[in-house]
A tleap script that builds the chain and sets N, CA, C and O, in Angstrom:
source leaprc.protein.ff14SB
mol = sequence {
  NMET SER ILE ILE ALA SER VAL ALA VAL GLY
  VAL ALA ALA VAL ILE HIE VAL VAL ILE PHE
  VAL LEU GLU SER ILE ARG TRP MET HIE PRO
  THR THR TRP ARG VAL PHE GLY ILE ARG GLY
  ARG GLU GLN ALA GLU VAL LEU ARG PRO MET
  ALA TYR ASN GLN GLY PHE TYR ASN LEU PHE
  LEU ALA LEU GLY ALA PHE ALA GLY ILE LEU
  LEU PHE TRP THR GLY SER PRO ARG ALA GLY
  LEU ALA LEU ALA LEU PHE THR THR ALA CYS
  MET ALA ALA ALA ALA VAL VAL LEU THR THR
  THR GLY ARG GLY TYR LEU ARG ALA ALA VAL
  ALA GLN GLY LEU VAL PRO LEU VAL ALA PHE
  VAL LEU LEU LEU PHE CTHR
}
set mol.1.N position { 1.148 7.021 19.541 }
set mol.1.CA position { 0.361 7.041 18.347 }
set mol.1.C position { -1.392 7.131 18.650 }
set mol.1.O position { -2.027 6.171 19.087 }
set mol.2.N position { -1.825 8.086 18.419 }
set mol.2.CA position { -3.311 8.143 18.782 }
set mol.2.C position { -4.199 7.188 18.198 }
set mol.2.O position { -3.768 6.604 17.204 }
set mol.3.N position { -5.531 6.857 18.666 }
set mol.3.CA position { -6.143 5.753 18.109 }
set mol.3.C position { -6.606 6.061 16.676 }
set mol.3.O position { -6.823 5.088 15.953 }
set mol.4.N position { -6.796 7.367 16.148 }
set mol.4.CA position { -7.191 7.685 15.019 }
set mol.4.C position { -6.237 7.363 14.146 }
set mol.4.O position { -6.517 6.604 13.218 }
set mol.5.N position { -4.866 7.915 14.303 }
set mol.5.CA position { -3.751 7.689 13.277 }
set mol.5.C position { -3.292 6.227 13.176 }
set mol.5.O position { -2.857 5.799 12.106 }
set mol.6.N position { -3.380 5.449 14.275 }
set mol.6.CA position { -3.710 4.058 14.421 }
set mol.6.C position { -4.460 2.925 13.273 }
set mol.6.O position { -4.061 1.931 12.667 }
set mol.7.N position { -5.911 3.773 13.365 }
set mol.7.CA position { -6.788 3.391 12.464 }
set mol.7.C position { -6.287 3.584 10.978 }
set mol.7.O position { -6.461 2.732 10.107 }
set mol.8.N position { -5.805 4.491 10.827 }
set mol.8.CA position { -5.753 5.183 9.732 }
set mol.8.C position { -4.258 4.252 8.915 }
set mol.8.O position { -4.138 3.809 7.773 }
set mol.9.N position { -3.431 4.244 9.944 }
set mol.9.CA position { -2.240 3.167 9.540 }
set mol.9.C position { -2.556 1.870 9.278 }
set mol.9.O position { -1.872 1.280 8.440 }
set mol.10.N position { -3.671 1.164 9.954 }
set mol.10.CA position { -4.403 -0.026 9.767 }
set mol.10.C position { -5.137 -0.103 8.345 }
set mol.10.O position { -5.167 -1.158 7.711 }
set mol.11.N position { -5.605 0.837 7.979 }
set mol.11.CA position { -6.482 0.907 6.818 }
set mol.11.C position { -5.511 1.124 5.609 }
set mol.11.O position { -5.757 0.564 4.541 }
set mol.12.N position { -4.666 1.741 5.720 }
set mol.12.CA position { -3.445 1.865 4.785 }
set mol.12.C position { -2.898 0.551 4.250 }
set mol.12.O position { -2.782 0.280 3.055 }
set mol.13.N position { -2.514 -0.386 5.472 }
set mol.13.CA position { -2.137 -1.433 5.363 }
set mol.13.C position { -3.053 -2.455 5.063 }
set mol.13.O position { -2.461 -3.534 5.036 }
set mol.14.N position { -4.238 -2.561 4.829 }
set mol.14.CA position { -5.444 -3.329 4.457 }
set mol.14.C position { -5.349 -2.988 2.639 }
set mol.14.O position { -5.164 -3.715 1.663 }
set mol.15.N position { -5.523 -1.889 2.773 }
set mol.15.CA position { -5.475 -1.350 1.197 }
set mol.15.C position { -4.299 -2.150 0.463 }
set mol.15.O position { -4.531 -2.771 -0.574 }
set mol.16.N position { -2.995 -2.110 1.058 }
set mol.16.CA position { -2.065 -2.800 0.590 }
set mol.16.C position { -1.849 -4.250 0.544 }
set mol.16.O position { -1.154 -4.806 -0.306 }
set mol.17.N position { -2.527 -4.884 1.577 }
set mol.17.CA position { -2.563 -6.144 1.532 }
set mol.17.C position { -3.669 -6.817 0.273 }
set mol.17.O position { -3.520 -7.853 -0.376 }
set mol.18.N position { -4.788 -5.817 0.220 }
set mol.18.CA position { -5.659 -6.153 -1.085 }
set mol.18.C position { -4.895 -6.098 -2.553 }
set mol.18.O position { -5.155 -6.882 -3.465 }
set mol.19.N position { -3.988 -5.127 -2.622 }
set mol.19.CA position { -3.049 -4.791 -3.732 }
set mol.19.C position { -2.093 -5.980 -3.832 }
set mol.19.O position { -1.703 -6.306 -4.954 }
set mol.20.N position { -1.760 -6.527 -2.957 }
set mol.20.CA position { -1.131 -7.773 -2.773 }
set mol.20.C position { -1.596 -8.979 -3.506 }
set mol.20.O position { -0.994 -9.665 -4.332 }
set mol.21.N position { -2.823 -9.090 -3.013 }
set mol.21.CA position { -3.858 -10.483 -3.219 }
set mol.21.C position { -4.041 -9.935 -4.939 }
set mol.21.O position { -3.738 -10.827 -5.731 }
set mol.22.N position { -4.324 -9.095 -5.353 }
set mol.22.CA position { -4.777 -8.876 -6.578 }
set mol.22.C position { -3.478 -8.822 -7.357 }
set mol.22.O position { -3.681 -9.226 -8.502 }
set mol.23.N position { -2.241 -8.475 -7.157 }
set mol.23.CA position { -1.118 -8.520 -7.952 }
set mol.23.C position { -0.529 -9.747 -7.891 }
set mol.23.O position { 0.038 -10.139 -8.911 }
set mol.24.N position { -0.536 -10.669 -6.604 }
set mol.24.CA position { 0.525 -11.722 -6.657 }
set mol.24.C position { -0.339 -13.238 -6.699 }
set mol.24.O position { 0.105 -14.322 -7.080 }
set mol.25.N position { -1.704 -12.928 -6.181 }
set mol.25.CA position { -2.469 -14.001 -6.069 }
set mol.25.C position { -3.431 -14.273 -7.093 }
set mol.25.O position { -3.632 -15.407 -7.527 }
set mol.26.N position { -4.174 -12.992 -7.580 }
set mol.26.CA position { -5.193 -13.172 -8.409 }
set mol.26.C position { -4.899 -12.696 -9.933 }
set mol.26.O position { -5.785 -12.710 -10.787 }
set mol.27.N position { -3.532 -12.262 -10.197 }
set mol.27.CA position { -3.458 -11.695 -11.356 }
set mol.27.C position { -3.969 -12.218 -12.429 }
set mol.27.O position { -4.325 -11.556 -13.403 }
set mol.28.N position { -4.046 -13.520 -12.324 }
set mol.28.CA position { -4.375 -14.294 -13.682 }
set mol.28.C position { -5.761 -14.504 -13.965 }
set mol.28.O position { -6.073 -15.377 -14.774 }
set mol.29.N position { -6.950 -13.553 -13.187 }
set mol.29.CA position { -8.223 -13.388 -13.014 }
set mol.29.C position { -8.738 -12.478 -13.956 }
set mol.29.O position { -8.292 -11.342 -13.791 }
set mol.30.N position { -9.561 -12.607 -14.927 }
set mol.30.CA position { -10.003 -11.360 -15.967 }
set mol.30.C position { -10.699 -10.281 -14.957 }
set mol.30.O position { -10.758 -9.149 -15.437 }
set mol.31.N position { -11.204 -10.421 -13.726 }
set mol.31.CA position { -11.597 -9.339 -12.943 }
set mol.31.C position { -10.487 -8.619 -12.595 }
set mol.31.O position { -10.468 -7.390 -12.662 }
set mol.32.N position { -9.478 -9.339 -12.197 }
set mol.32.CA position { -8.364 -8.238 -11.796 }
set mol.32.C position { -7.558 -7.491 -13.178 }
set mol.32.O position { -7.109 -6.348 -13.262 }
set mol.33.N position { -7.565 -8.421 -14.040 }
set mol.33.CA position { -7.165 -7.625 -15.550 }
set mol.33.C position { -7.911 -6.280 -15.651 }
set mol.33.O position { -7.249 -5.293 -15.972 }
set mol.34.N position { -9.317 -6.143 -15.389 }
set mol.34.CA position { -10.017 -4.882 -15.603 }
set mol.34.C position { -9.679 -3.881 -14.652 }
set mol.34.O position { -9.566 -2.686 -14.924 }
set mol.35.N position { -9.475 -4.536 -13.220 }
set mol.35.CA position { -8.734 -3.539 -12.429 }
set mol.35.C position { -7.615 -2.631 -12.830 }
set mol.35.O position { -7.587 -1.403 -12.750 }
set mol.36.N position { -6.557 -3.577 -13.343 }
set mol.36.CA position { -5.518 -2.881 -13.928 }
set mol.36.C position { -5.455 -2.279 -15.386 }
set mol.36.O position { -4.575 -1.524 -15.803 }
set mol.37.N position { -6.510 -2.734 -16.063 }
set mol.37.CA position { -6.576 -2.201 -17.545 }
set mol.37.C position { -5.693 -3.192 -18.201 }
set mol.37.O position { -5.055 -2.697 -19.130 }
set mol.38.N position { -5.505 -4.262 -18.017 }
set mol.38.CA position { -4.987 -5.340 -18.942 }
set mol.38.C position { -5.977 -6.048 -19.935 }
set mol.38.O position { -7.055 -6.606 -19.729 }
set mol.39.N position { -5.203 -5.826 -21.158 }
set mol.39.CA position { -6.416 -6.060 -22.122 }
set mol.39.C position { -6.732 -7.539 -22.625 }
set mol.39.O position { -7.544 -7.733 -23.530 }
set mol.40.N position { -5.936 -8.742 -21.885 }
set mol.40.CA position { -5.986 -9.943 -22.035 }
set mol.40.C position { -5.014 -10.850 -21.571 }
set mol.40.O position { -4.130 -10.457 -20.810 }
set mol.41.N position { -5.093 -12.286 -22.030 }
set mol.41.CA position { -4.149 -13.107 -21.212 }
set mol.41.C position { -2.447 -13.049 -21.505 }
set mol.41.O position { -1.493 -13.098 -20.728 }
set mol.42.N position { -2.519 -12.943 -22.752 }
set mol.42.CA position { -1.040 -12.108 -23.214 }
set mol.42.C position { -0.518 -11.379 -22.455 }
set mol.42.O position { 0.480 -11.762 -21.845 }
set mol.43.N position { -1.029 -10.144 -22.272 }
set mol.43.CA position { -0.777 -8.750 -21.835 }
set mol.43.C position { -0.360 -9.380 -20.478 }
set mol.43.O position { 0.797 -9.249 -20.078 }
set mol.44.N position { -1.423 -10.159 -19.669 }
set mol.44.CA position { -1.233 -10.424 -18.096 }
set mol.44.C position { -0.054 -11.423 -18.054 }
set mol.44.O position { 0.755 -11.379 -17.128 }
set mol.45.N position { 0.023 -12.135 -18.846 }
set mol.45.CA position { 1.358 -13.056 -18.774 }
set mol.45.C position { 2.662 -12.515 -18.861 }
set mol.45.O position { 3.585 -12.879 -18.133 }
set mol.46.N position { 2.763 -11.547 -19.847 }
set mol.46.CA position { 3.978 -10.920 -20.250 }
set mol.46.C position { 4.217 -9.753 -18.504 }
set mol.46.O position { 5.249 -9.734 -17.834 }
set mol.47.N position { 3.157 -9.088 -18.255 }
set mol.47.CA position { 3.406 -8.562 -17.003 }
set mol.47.C position { 3.569 -9.132 -15.531 }
set mol.47.O position { 4.104 -8.571 -14.574 }
set mol.48.N position { 2.891 -10.567 -15.593 }
set mol.48.CA position { 3.052 -11.473 -14.532 }
set mol.48.C position { 3.883 -11.386 -13.633 }
set mol.48.O position { 3.452 -11.141 -12.507 }
set mol.49.N position { 5.396 -11.564 -13.836 }
set mol.49.CA position { 6.366 -11.127 -13.267 }
set mol.49.C position { 6.499 -9.984 -12.261 }
set mol.49.O position { 6.515 -10.049 -11.032 }
set mol.50.N position { 6.578 -9.052 -12.967 }
set mol.50.CA position { 6.296 -7.564 -12.442 }
set mol.50.C position { 5.318 -7.332 -11.516 }
set mol.50.O position { 5.510 -6.475 -10.654 }
set mol.51.N position { 4.210 -8.012 -11.557 }
set mol.51.CA position { 3.111 -7.692 -10.817 }
set mol.51.C position { 3.140 -8.583 -9.637 }
set mol.51.O position { 2.662 -8.229 -8.559 }
set mol.52.N position { 3.705 -9.753 -9.829 }
set mol.52.CA position { 3.985 -10.590 -8.860 }
set mol.52.C position { 5.079 -9.880 -7.739 }
set mol.52.O position { 4.669 -9.811 -6.581 }
set mol.53.N position { 6.160 -9.462 -7.972 }
set mol.53.CA position { 7.278 -8.991 -7.330 }
set mol.53.C position { 6.532 -7.607 -6.433 }
set mol.53.O position { 6.569 -7.310 -5.239 }
set mol.54.N position { 5.844 -6.939 -7.659 }
set mol.54.CA position { 5.195 -5.449 -7.115 }
set mol.54.C position { 4.078 -5.825 -5.472 }
set mol.54.O position { 3.977 -5.141 -4.453 }
set mol.55.N position { 3.539 -6.896 -5.760 }
set mol.55.CA position { 2.427 -7.374 -5.066 }
set mol.55.C position { 3.337 -7.735 -3.793 }
set mol.55.O position { 2.887 -7.256 -2.753 }
set mol.56.N position { 4.262 -8.314 -3.681 }
set mol.56.CA position { 5.115 -8.625 -2.434 }
set mol.56.C position { 5.749 -7.125 -1.737 }
set mol.56.O position { 5.874 -6.939 -0.527 }
set mol.57.N position { 5.990 -6.452 -2.473 }
set mol.57.CA position { 6.698 -4.957 -2.160 }
set mol.57.C position { 5.170 -4.454 -1.220 }
set mol.57.O position { 5.215 -4.181 -0.021 }
set mol.58.N position { 4.188 -4.421 -1.857 }
set mol.58.CA position { 2.842 -3.962 -0.940 }
set mol.58.C position { 2.478 -4.657 0.247 }
set mol.58.O position { 1.935 -4.140 1.224 }
set mol.59.N position { 2.824 -5.944 0.112 }
set mol.59.CA position { 2.465 -6.861 1.482 }
set mol.59.C position { 3.699 -6.552 2.425 }
set mol.59.O position { 3.461 -6.527 3.632 }
set mol.60.N position { 4.816 -6.347 2.055 }
set mol.60.CA position { 5.788 -5.911 3.095 }
set mol.60.C position { 5.955 -4.562 3.709 }
set mol.60.O position { 6.664 -4.302 4.681 }
set mol.61.N position { 5.141 -3.656 2.957 }
set mol.61.CA position { 4.970 -2.248 3.383 }
set mol.61.C position { 3.596 -2.606 4.458 }
set mol.61.O position { 3.755 -2.165 5.596 }
set mol.62.N position { 2.328 -3.328 4.216 }
set mol.62.CA position { 1.628 -3.508 4.907 }
set mol.62.C position { 1.822 -4.335 6.390 }
set mol.62.O position { 1.175 -4.146 7.421 }
set mol.63.N position { 2.706 -5.119 6.204 }
set mol.63.CA position { 3.303 -6.130 7.369 }
set mol.63.C position { 4.198 -5.084 8.050 }
set mol.63.O position { 4.151 -5.344 9.253 }
set mol.64.N position { 4.892 -4.156 7.868 }
set mol.64.CA position { 5.758 -3.168 8.451 }
set mol.64.C position { 4.621 -2.056 9.387 }
set mol.64.O position { 4.683 -1.676 10.556 }
set mol.65.N position { 3.669 -1.780 8.351 }
set mol.65.CA position { 2.632 -0.833 9.050 }
set mol.65.C position { 1.631 -1.354 10.312 }
set mol.65.O position { 1.268 -0.637 11.245 }
set mol.66.N position { 1.266 -2.810 10.108 }
set mol.66.CA position { 0.901 -3.580 11.370 }
set mol.66.C position { 1.893 -3.788 12.305 }
set mol.66.O position { 1.534 -3.716 13.481 }
set mol.67.N position { 3.044 -4.028 12.076 }
set mol.67.CA position { 4.156 -4.153 12.961 }
set mol.67.C position { 4.295 -2.897 13.831 }
set mol.67.O position { 4.285 -2.948 15.061 }
set mol.68.N position { 4.423 -1.791 13.137 }
set mol.68.CA position { 4.486 -0.653 13.868 }
set mol.68.C position { 3.185 -0.146 14.855 }
set mol.68.O position { 3.373 0.342 15.969 }
set mol.69.N position { 2.025 -0.317 14.339 }
set mol.69.CA position { 0.769 -0.151 15.329 }
set mol.69.C position { 1.002 -1.248 16.636 }
set mol.69.O position { 0.752 -0.946 17.803 }
set mol.70.N position { 1.538 -2.601 16.191 }
set mol.70.CA position { 1.729 -3.341 17.034 }
set mol.70.C position { 3.101 -3.042 18.169 }
set mol.70.O position { 3.004 -3.455 19.325 }
set mol.71.N position { 3.940 -2.541 17.856 }
set mol.71.CA position { 4.961 -2.150 18.623 }
set mol.71.C position { 4.649 -0.916 19.589 }
set mol.71.O position { 5.024 -0.879 20.760 }
set mol.72.N position { 3.961 0.028 18.994 }
set mol.72.CA position { 3.450 1.392 19.393 }
set mol.72.C position { 2.525 0.886 20.670 }
set mol.72.O position { 2.832 1.320 21.781 }
set mol.73.N position { 1.596 0.139 20.567 }
set mol.73.CA position { 0.764 -0.359 21.618 }
set mol.73.C position { 1.110 -1.176 22.609 }
set mol.73.O position { 0.559 -1.177 23.710 }
set mol.74.N position { 2.355 -2.162 22.158 }
set mol.74.CA position { 2.759 -3.015 23.313 }
set mol.74.C position { 4.095 -2.969 24.049 }
set mol.74.O position { 4.746 -3.924 24.471 }
set mol.75.N position { 4.426 -1.420 24.131 }
set mol.75.CA position { 5.707 -1.106 25.022 }
set mol.75.C position { 6.688 -0.612 24.203 }
set mol.75.O position { 7.688 -0.517 24.914 }
set mol.76.N position { 6.951 -0.231 23.042 }
set mol.76.CA position { 7.968 0.438 22.091 }
set mol.76.C position { 7.257 1.408 21.247 }
set mol.76.O position { 7.213 1.271 20.024 }
set mol.77.N position { 6.603 2.554 21.977 }
set mol.77.CA position { 5.939 3.372 21.362 }
set mol.77.C position { 6.992 4.304 20.139 }
set mol.77.O position { 6.514 4.572 19.037 }
set mol.78.N position { 8.251 4.675 20.461 }
set mol.78.CA position { 8.876 4.883 19.657 }
set mol.78.C position { 9.286 4.507 18.387 }
set mol.78.O position { 9.391 5.211 17.383 }
set mol.79.N position { 9.625 2.693 18.612 }
set mol.79.CA position { 10.064 2.134 17.413 }
set mol.79.C position { 8.757 1.951 16.560 }
set mol.79.O position { 8.798 1.995 15.330 }
set mol.80.N position { 7.659 1.756 17.223 }
set mol.80.CA position { 6.327 1.941 16.775 }
set mol.80.C position { 5.889 3.044 15.385 }
set mol.80.O position { 5.475 2.904 14.234 }
set mol.81.N position { 6.283 4.227 16.341 }
set mol.81.CA position { 6.220 5.415 15.506 }
set mol.81.C position { 6.861 5.382 14.405 }
set mol.81.O position { 6.301 5.437 13.310 }
set mol.82.N position { 8.242 5.279 14.589 }
set mol.82.CA position { 9.394 4.997 13.733 }
set mol.82.C position { 8.596 4.289 12.573 }
set mol.82.O position { 8.116 4.958 11.659 }
set mol.83.N position { 8.485 3.114 12.623 }
set mol.83.CA position { 8.023 2.159 11.518 }
set mol.83.C position { 6.783 2.257 10.701 }
set mol.83.O position { 6.641 1.737 9.595 }
set mol.84.N position { 5.712 3.114 11.468 }
set mol.84.CA position { 4.343 3.325 10.852 }
set mol.84.C position { 4.607 4.673 10.227 }
set mol.84.O position { 3.796 5.145 9.430 }
set mol.85.N position { 5.877 5.402 10.611 }
set mol.85.CA position { 5.775 6.768 9.857 }
set mol.85.C position { 6.844 6.483 8.498 }
set mol.85.O position { 6.822 7.203 7.499 }
set mol.86.N position { 7.781 5.288 8.666 }
set mol.86.CA position { 8.315 5.059 7.237 }
set mol.86.C position { 7.764 4.138 6.362 }
set mol.86.O position { 8.175 3.973 5.214 }
set mol.87.N position { 6.651 3.403 6.976 }
set mol.87.CA position { 5.855 2.712 5.853 }
set mol.87.C position { 4.762 3.374 5.412 }
set mol.87.O position { 4.412 3.140 4.255 }
set mol.88.N position { 4.064 4.237 6.133 }
set mol.88.CA position { 3.308 5.061 5.624 }
set mol.88.C position { 4.103 6.074 4.590 }
set mol.88.O position { 3.562 6.102 3.484 }
set mol.89.N position { 4.991 6.710 4.685 }
set mol.89.CA position { 5.997 7.600 3.876 }
set mol.89.C position { 6.105 6.869 2.591 }
set mol.89.O position { 5.736 7.421 1.555 }
set mol.90.N position { 6.623 5.567 2.584 }
set mol.90.CA position { 6.870 4.871 1.655 }
set mol.90.C position { 5.785 4.720 0.713 }
set mol.90.O position { 6.016 4.958 -0.473 }
set mol.91.N position { 4.650 4.364 1.073 }
set mol.91.CA position { 3.437 4.139 0.764 }
set mol.91.C position { 2.779 5.269 -0.288 }
set mol.91.O position { 2.293 5.095 -1.405 }
set mol.92.N position { 2.959 6.547 0.531 }
set mol.92.CA position { 2.635 7.881 -0.335 }
set mol.92.C position { 3.488 8.074 -1.307 }
set mol.92.O position { 3.108 8.497 -2.399 }
set mol.93.N position { 4.760 7.788 -1.045 }
set mol.93.CA position { 5.703 8.308 -2.036 }
set mol.93.C position { 5.541 7.443 -3.485 }
set mol.93.O position { 5.582 7.912 -4.622 }
set mol.94.N position { 5.340 6.007 -3.074 }
set mol.94.CA position { 5.250 5.123 -4.009 }
set mol.94.C position { 3.883 5.567 -5.234 }
set mol.94.O position { 3.844 5.606 -6.464 }
set mol.95.N position { 3.001 5.813 -4.268 }
set mol.95.CA position { 1.701 6.660 -5.344 }
set mol.95.C position { 2.214 8.023 -5.900 }
set mol.95.O position { 1.807 8.305 -7.027 }
set mol.96.N position { 3.073 8.942 -5.263 }
set mol.96.CA position { 3.291 10.022 -6.011 }
set mol.96.C position { 4.315 9.419 -7.109 }
set mol.96.O position { 4.395 10.229 -8.032 }
set mol.97.N position { 4.912 8.582 -7.276 }
set mol.97.CA position { 5.923 7.990 -8.406 }
set mol.97.C position { 4.752 7.242 -9.384 }
set mol.97.O position { 4.918 7.099 -10.595 }
set mol.98.N position { 3.759 6.871 -8.785 }
set mol.98.CA position { 2.891 6.408 -9.993 }
set mol.98.C position { 2.220 7.568 -10.678 }
set mol.98.O position { 1.942 7.491 -11.875 }
set mol.99.N position { 2.020 8.360 -10.152 }
set mol.99.CA position { 1.334 9.698 -10.986 }
set mol.99.C position { 2.360 9.885 -11.924 }
set mol.99.O position { 1.813 10.294 -12.948 }
set mol.100.N position { 3.633 9.787 -12.102 }
set mol.100.CA position { 4.619 10.148 -13.289 }
set mol.100.C position { 4.571 9.174 -14.151 }
set mol.100.O position { 5.375 9.283 -15.076 }
set mol.101.N position { 3.836 8.175 -14.157 }
set mol.101.CA position { 3.859 7.328 -15.331 }
set mol.101.C position { 2.766 7.610 -16.093 }
set mol.101.O position { 2.744 6.828 -17.043 }
set mol.102.N position { 1.650 8.535 -16.117 }
set mol.102.CA position { 0.682 8.637 -16.691 }
set mol.102.C position { -0.580 9.234 -16.146 }
set mol.102.O position { -0.828 9.090 -14.950 }
set mol.103.N position { -1.422 9.914 -16.955 }
set mol.103.CA position { -2.680 10.433 -16.439 }
set mol.103.C position { -3.363 9.302 -15.813 }
set mol.103.O position { -3.699 9.220 -14.632 }
set mol.104.N position { -3.522 8.471 -16.709 }
set mol.104.CA position { -4.508 6.845 -16.490 }
set mol.104.C position { -3.960 6.443 -15.054 }
set mol.104.O position { -4.769 5.756 -14.430 }
set mol.105.N position { -3.076 6.643 -14.556 }
set mol.105.CA position { -2.783 6.109 -13.358 }
set mol.105.C position { -2.899 7.085 -12.037 }
set mol.105.O position { -2.264 6.806 -11.020 }
set mol.106.N position { -3.655 8.120 -12.103 }
set mol.106.CA position { -4.184 9.183 -11.160 }
set mol.106.C position { -5.084 8.434 -10.021 }
set mol.106.O position { -4.946 8.582 -8.807 }
set mol.107.N position { -5.860 7.754 -10.555 }
set mol.107.CA position { -7.126 7.225 -9.696 }
set mol.107.C position { -6.298 6.359 -9.154 }
set mol.107.O position { -6.123 6.590 -7.957 }
set mol.108.N position { -5.521 5.145 -9.701 }
set mol.108.CA position { -4.938 4.562 -8.697 }
set mol.108.C position { -3.923 5.085 -7.693 }
set mol.108.O position { -3.803 4.637 -6.553 }
set mol.109.N position { -3.281 5.965 -8.158 }
set mol.109.CA position { -2.559 6.554 -7.201 }
set mol.109.C position { -3.252 7.425 -5.900 }
set mol.109.O position { -2.725 7.576 -4.797 }
set mol.110.N position { -4.279 7.835 -6.236 }
set mol.110.CA position { -5.222 8.538 -5.104 }
set mol.110.C position { -5.455 7.221 -4.242 }
set mol.110.O position { -5.056 7.248 -3.078 }
set mol.111.N position { -6.058 6.096 -4.713 }
set mol.111.CA position { -6.539 5.047 -4.035 }
set mol.111.C position { -5.282 4.378 -3.036 }
set mol.111.O position { -5.399 4.105 -1.841 }
set mol.112.N position { -4.260 4.230 -3.747 }
set mol.112.CA position { -2.934 3.796 -3.189 }
set mol.112.C position { -2.378 4.720 -1.832 }
set mol.112.O position { -2.089 4.361 -0.691 }
set mol.113.N position { -2.366 5.973 -2.445 }
set mol.113.CA position { -1.746 6.822 -1.297 }
set mol.113.C position { -2.537 7.799 -0.471 }
set mol.113.O position { -1.963 8.397 0.439 }
set mol.114.N position { -3.724 7.992 -0.701 }
set mol.114.CA position { -4.475 9.252 0.133 }
set mol.114.C position { -4.327 8.538 1.315 }
set mol.114.O position { -3.421 8.986 2.017 }
set mol.115.N position { -5.032 7.386 1.862 }
set mol.115.CA position { -5.080 7.095 3.385 }
set mol.115.C position { -3.311 6.951 3.875 }
set mol.115.O position { -2.813 7.295 4.947 }
set mol.116.N position { -2.849 6.525 3.058 }
set mol.116.CA position { -1.210 6.288 3.845 }
set mol.116.C position { -0.826 7.994 4.277 }
set mol.116.O position { -0.407 8.306 5.392 }
set mol.117.N position { -1.037 8.857 3.293 }
set mol.117.CA position { -0.723 10.311 3.449 }
set mol.117.C position { -1.450 10.842 4.758 }
set mol.117.O position { -0.869 11.386 5.697 }
set mol.118.N position { -2.613 10.634 4.684 }
set mol.118.CA position { -3.485 10.986 5.978 }
set mol.118.C position { -2.997 10.386 7.192 }
set mol.118.O position { -3.022 11.045 8.232 }
set mol.119.N position { -2.600 9.323 7.176 }
set mol.119.CA position { -2.174 8.364 8.433 }
set mol.119.C position { -0.675 8.810 8.733 }
set mol.119.O position { -0.207 8.667 9.862 }
set mol.120.N position { 0.066 9.358 7.683 }
set mol.120.CA position { 1.505 9.810 7.910 }
set mol.120.C position { 1.472 11.224 8.643 }
set mol.120.O position { 2.219 11.512 9.579 }
set mol.121.N position { 0.307 12.247 7.983 }
set mol.121.CA position { 0.327 13.535 8.756 }
set mol.121.C position { -0.453 13.430 10.132 }
set mol.121.O position { -0.174 14.297 10.960 }
set mol.122.N position { -1.412 12.459 10.484 }
set mol.122.CA position { -1.857 12.161 11.969 }
set mol.122.C position { -0.872 11.577 12.687 }
set mol.122.O position { -1.022 11.682 13.904 }
set mol.123.N position { 0.143 10.962 12.299 }
set mol.123.CA position { 1.300 10.119 13.017 }
set mol.123.C position { 2.080 11.372 13.518 }
set mol.123.O position { 2.437 11.386 14.696 }
set mol.124.N position { 2.342 12.331 12.778 }
set mol.124.CA position { 3.421 13.594 12.834 }
set mol.124.C position { 2.678 14.456 14.121 }
set mol.124.O position { 3.438 15.151 14.795 }
set mol.125.N position { 1.381 14.438 14.447 }
set mol.125.CA position { 0.683 15.055 15.801 }
set mol.125.C position { 0.522 13.973 17.059 }
set mol.125.O position { -0.100 14.211 18.094 }
set mol.126.N position { 1.109 12.928 16.793 }
set mol.126.CA position { 0.946 12.218 18.080 }
set mol.126.C position { 1.882 12.190 18.926 }
set mol.126.O position { 1.731 11.594 19.993 }
savepdb mol mol.pdb
quit
């Protein structure tokens, strides 16, 4: 895996860790509500279980991407490449799915999926 591809995978992973923090740790903070377009405490409470679960999904993808980089550079390049390809593909695919939920989610989908897509393409050339 080239250094540039590894950096892209790492940035994609960091983005997904940030999403985890927002959805699973800071969900009940009004500043987080603004990020996700939540109108108030009542709506945040209703969505809290879903956001909590979704945050961990993002964390697990990030951990898989980090593990892929680690494996690649520490002696298991095939396994590392496979894991990095899988996790970045999942991140990009989730962003595509997000676009199907409405036009209002396009910006979030780009923020969530563009770097993983770039990383995936770069990985294909390693």
